[in-house]
ZAMARVEX-232654 format. One line per field, with one value per residue (C-alpha): x, y, z; residue number from 1. Coordinates in nm, 4 decimals, decimal comma. Layout:
x = [X:...]
y = [Y:...]
z = [Z:...]
pos = [NUM:...]
This chain:
x = [0,0000:0,1337:0,1240:0,1921:0,2339:-0,0611:0,0277:-0,3123:-0,3268:0,0240:-0,1002:-0,0089:-0,2806:-0,3073:-0,2070:-0,5643:-0,7166:-0,8459:-0,8081:-1,0860:-0,9000:-0,9347:-1,1739:-1,4661:-1,8043:-2,0675:-2,3879:-2,6736:-3,0092:-3,1464:-2,8703:-2,9362:-3,3063:-3,2351:-3,0021:-3,2604:-3,4091:-3,7580:-3,6813:-3,5416:-3,8615:-4,0835:-3,8959:-3,9333:-4,3058:-4,3576:-4,1826:-4,3982:-4,7177:-4,6182:-4,5850:-4,2165:-4,2871:-4,2028:-4,5321:-4,4756:-4,3828:-4,6796:-4,9132:-4,7842:-4,8378:-4,4719:-4,3523:-4,0146:-3,8880:-3,5177:-3,3429:-3,6348:-3,5964:-3,8387:-3,8768:-3,9877:-4,2304:-4,1773:-3,8036:-3,6862:-3,4973:-3,8320:-4,0347:-3,8352:-4,1635:-4,2562:-3,9926:-4,2416:-4,5676:-4,7141:-4,8714:-4,5280:-4,3572:-4,3609:-4,1694:-3,9724:-3,7126:-3,3755:-3,4677:-3,7957:-3,6367:-3,3787:-3,6532:-3,8625:-3,5629:-3,5019:-3,8663:-3,9443:-4,2307:-4,5158:-4,5388:-4,9198:-4,9056:-4,6733:-4,9109:-5,1969:-4,9898:-4,9215:-5,2960:-5,3746:-5,1181:-5,2769:-5,6223:-5,4994]
y = [0,0000:0,3416:0,5805:0,9496:1,1928:1,4357:1,8054:1,8893:1,6609:1,5096:1,1499:0,8798:0,8018:0,5958:0,8163:0,8135:0,9314:1,2924:1,4391:1,6758:1,8428:2,2188:2,1908:2,4325:2,3098:2,5246:2,5160:2,3996:2,5666:2,2496:2,2510:2,6178:2,5467:2,2563:2,4668:2,7420:2,7994:2,7746:2,4190:2,3279:2,4498:2,2729:1,9413:1,9617:2,0348:1,7369:1,5029:1,6338:1,6011:1,2398:1,1896:1,1063:0,7934:0,6703:0,7040:0,3960:0,1774:0,3045:0,2250:-0,1328:-0,1494:-0,0979:0,1925:0,3247:0,6266:0,6283:0,7740:0,9827:1,2040:1,4205:1,3176:1,5361:1,3247:1,5402:1,6117:1,9690:1,9609:1,9097:2,1499:2,3908:2,5535:2,2273:2,2806:2,3679:2,2143:1,9767:1,7522:1,7051:1,5977:1,2705:1,1530:0,8333:0,6152:0,5884:0,2579:0,3846:0,7166:0,5295:0,3155:0,6237:0,7972:0,4865:0,4870:0,1616:0,3219:0,4621:0,8432:0,8334:0,6104:0,8624:1,1471:0,9536:0,9145:1,2892:1,3607:1,1229:1,2979:1,6357:1,5073:1,4104]
z = [0,0000:-0,0993:0,2017:0,2442:0,5301:0,5461:0,5458:0,7000:1,0041:1,0244:1,0079:0,7589:0,5027:0,1843:-0,1102:-0,2471:0,0871:0,1008:0,4480:0,5567:0,8440:0,8130:0,5193:0,5263:0,4146:0,2519:0,4448:0,2277:0,2578:0,4161:0,6784:0,7561:0,8052:1,0401:1,2529:1,3141:1,6575:1,5059:1,3928:1,7353:1,9027:1,6477:1,6829:2,0612:2,0246:1,7873:2,0320:2,3174:2,1110:2,0333:2,4110:2,3717:2,1670:1,8191:1,6331:1,4129:1,7103:1,9122:1,6229:1,6445:2,0219:2,1151:2,3300:2,2165:2,4117:2,3219:2,0193:1,8965:1,5913:1,3971:1,0328:0,7409:0,5394:0,2312:0,2157:0,2743:-0,0554:-0,2309:-0,0141:0,2075:0,3171:0,4921:0,7614:1,0355:0,9060:1,1651:0,9006:0,7365:1,0609:1,2499:1,5591:1,4880:1,6548:1,4790:1,3110:1,1683:1,0679:0,8595:0,7048:0,6254:0,4640:0,2534:0,1380:0,3188:0,5123:0,3048:0,3180:0,3254:0,6334:0,8034:0,7132:0,8746:1,1913:1,1900:1,1576:1,4443:1,6627:1,5899:1,6940:2,0426]
pos = [1:2:3:4:5:6:7:8:9:10:11:12:13:14:15:16:17:18:19:20:21:22:23:24:25:26:27:28:29:30:31:32:33:34:35:36:37:38:39:40:41:42:43:44:45:46:47:48:49:50:51:52:53:54:55:56:57:58:59:60:61:62:63:64:65:66:67:68:69:70:71:72:73:74:75:76:77:78:79:80:81:82:83:84:85:86:87:88:89:90:91:92:93:94:95:96:97:98:99:100:101:102:103:104:105:106:107:108:109:110:111:112:113:114:115:116:117:118:119:120]
């Protein structure tokens, strides 16, 4: 294996490795939206409205309290205006969030869960 000494971090890397130390990333619009205080408040409100439970797990009779995240049913890249819309947000555990992002959980089903949460 061909190695080189990195001028950025001082470590030894394979020659084909690109070190990211000191690299500045452009913030995407989506990232800016997610770092806003309005989003932080909304995510907290959605988790509270879901009673601190994963909405998919609860629908299946399982109570999952740990690792909760708020998922945008319609992606922000497709609809940035949906950032704070209650009917576009659902509280999910890490596992179900990954499945929803991969399209393994039907978006219409998630919208129904969001509507049910709003009725409570």
